[in-house]
N, C-alpha and C positions, 0 to 999 in steps of 0.2 A: 504494500500500500504506500503510495506516494505521500510525502510530507504534507503537501497541500490538502490531500484528502483527509489525512489525520486531523488537520486543523478544522476542516469542515465538520467532521464527526464531533470534535470537541465543542465547536460552536453550537451545534444542535443539542448536544447533551447539556450545555450551559443553559440553553433556553428551556429545555424540558425539566431539568432539575430546579431551575428558578421558579417555573410555574408551580411545580409541586411544593416547593418550600413556601412560596407566597400563599398558596392555597391553605396550607396547614397553619400558617401564622394567622390568616384571616379568620378561619373557622374552627381550627383545632383538628388534629389528626383523626380522631374518632368520628367527629361530625362529617368531615370531608369524605371519609371512606363509606359511611352510612349513606350519605346523600348520593355519592357516585354509584353505589349499588342500586339505589332507588332510581337513579337516572337511566339505568339500563332498560327499565320497563316503560319508558316514555315513548309514545308513538313517534314523536319528533318530526311530524309533518311541518313543512315550511308554512309559517314561520313560528317556531317554538323556541323562544329564547331561554337557553339553559341557565343564564344568570339569575333567572327567577328562583331557581333552586339554591342560589348562592353563588357569588362571584368566584369564591374559592373552589366551589364544586365544579363550575364550568372550566376553570383553569386546570384543575386536576384531571378532569375528563380529557381535555385537549392534550395534556401532557402524556397521558396513558396511550392515547391513539397515536400521537407522534412517536412514542417509544416503540409501539408495535410496528409502525412503518419503517423506522430506522433499523430495527432488528431484521425485518424482512429484507431490506436492501442489502444489509451486510451478509446475510446467509444466502441470498440469491446471487452473490458474487457480481453485483452491479456496482459500478463506480458511483460514489456520491458526488454528483456534479449538478449543473444547472437544472436539467429536467427532473432529476430525482429530488433535489431540494425543493423545487417548485411543488412536486407532488406531496411531499411530506408536510410542507407548510400549508398547502391547500386543505389537506385532511385535518390538520390542527385547527384551521379556521372554521371548517364545517363542524368541528366538534363543539363549537359554542352554540350551535343551534340544530344539530341533526345527527352527526356521527357519534357512535359509541363503540366500545370494544365489542359488545355483543352483536351489533348489527353490521360491523365491518368484517368480522372474521368469516362468515359464510360466503360473502362475495369474493373475498380473497381466495378461499378454498375452491370456489367454483372456477375461477380463472386458472388456478393451479391444475385442476382436473382437465381443463381445456388444453393446457400446455402439454400434459401427459398424453392426451389423445392425439395431439398434433405431432408428438415426438420432438418437441422443442424444449429448450431449457426454460425454466420458470423466469429466469432473468430477462429473457427476451419479451416476456409478457408482464414484467413487474410494474411498469408504468400504467398499463391497463388495469392491473389489479388495484393499484393505489388510487388512481383517479376514479375507478369504478365504484369505490366505496361511497360515492355520491348517492348511490341507490340504497344506502343503508337504512333510511327511514322506512323503506318498503318492508324490510325484515321485521322491525319492531312493530310496525303498524299491524301486520298480519298476526304477530304474536299476541299483542295486547289490546287491540282496538277493534276487533271484528265480532265481539260478543260470542265467540266460539269457546268451548271448554279448553282450558290451558293444555291438557294432554293432547288435544288436537291442534290448537292454534300454534303452539311452540314448534312442533315438527313441521307444520305448514310453513311457518316463517323461515325456518332453516332451509327447507327444500327450495322455497322460492328464491332465497339468497344464493344458494348453490346454482340453481338454474339460470338466474340472471347473470351471475359471474361466468358461468360456463359458455353462454352464448355471446357474451360481451365482446371477446376478441373478433368473432366473425362479424358481428354487427358493426364494430368499429372499422373493420376493413371495408365493408360495404359503404359506410358513410363517407369514406374518403372519396369514393367515386361520385357520390351524390353532390358534395360541395367542392370537389376538385381541388382540395388543399387550401381553400380560402378560409377555413375555420381553424384557428389555432388550438381550440379546445375540442378536438375530435372525440375524445372519450366522453367528455361531458355532453356533447351533442348526441352521442350514441346512447348515453344513459337517459337522456330526455325522451328518446323514442321508445326505449324499453319501459320507462316509467309511464309514458302516455298509454302504452298498450296495457300495462298492469292496472292502471287506474280505471281504464274503461272496462276491464273485466270485473273489477270490484264494483263499479257503478251498476253494471248489468246484473251482478249478484245481489245488489242492494246492501252492500257492506261499506260503501264509501260515505262517510259523514261529511256534512258541510265543513269547509275549511274555516278554522278559527285561528286568528292571529293573536299570539300572546307575546308581547314585547315589553321589556323593561325600559323605563325612561329615567331611572335613577343614575346619577353620575357616580362612577367609581374611579378614584384616582389610580389605584394599582392597575386596573384594566386599561385606563387611558394611557399609562406610561409604558405598557408592554411593547407596543410597536415602535415608538420612537427610540426607546433604549436599545432594543435589539437591532433596529436598523442602523443605529450609530455604531454598535459593536461590529456588525457585518461590514459596514463601510470601512472602518479602521482596519479590520483583519483582511478583507479582500484587497485593499490597497497594498498591504504588505505582501500578500501572497502573489498578486498579479505582477508586482515588480520583480519577483524572483522566478515565477512560473508563467511567462507570457502565454496568452491563448494562441499565439501564432507559432507555437513550437512544432515538433515533428509528429505530434499526435500520440506519443508513447508515454503518456502520464501527465498531460496538461490538465488544467483545472476543469475543462469542459468535456472530457471523455465520458462516455456512458457505459463502458464495459471494461473490466479488468483484463 
């Protein structure tokens, strides 16, 4: 692993650990853990602001999802670079109003199964898996918001997540032909089509409730400072790294590589 990549790992770990520490300071370790477990059962349809369960709880949830993504990138032997960092931070951002560990894992496993069927490395599908967790609310909605008995709804949510993740690589490939490369967020675009199909099935089955927007309007200084402080840290560190590892190198270990 190149020194520049080790720095990026360290930066993301600083962000993740800082969020966990701030969360425990704000609400206390026991309360944060209890609220985070309770958060796993939220349907999380947009827009469901997780800070309503506590700013610390939302931060801790984002940190756990970010840690999951970071571990996945490491074990998939994919370089931590621009695209993978974007995927990790996107997942963490969604974890303030949708993503949880519970609803992310089935989708990731579904993409993993698709990679095995296609006889490709999971690393080549890793970005699809990470960005594909945008469909996470589908999993928890089916688990906890369909008025079905839990012994039936929980397996249903897991199977739906596995199925959505399984077809996502194929759908994403088809979507490239649809927009001819003019959409920078191809996996998100693909998730939108799958989500639209799933929501229409739920409407037809009479299981889709009217959308209710729950949004906190309270000011939180710790939450307000997270982005500017981390952006400042990234700017300082990237400047140092890019001076030593220019992006115009020979491609054998620069900062922007996507595979080891």
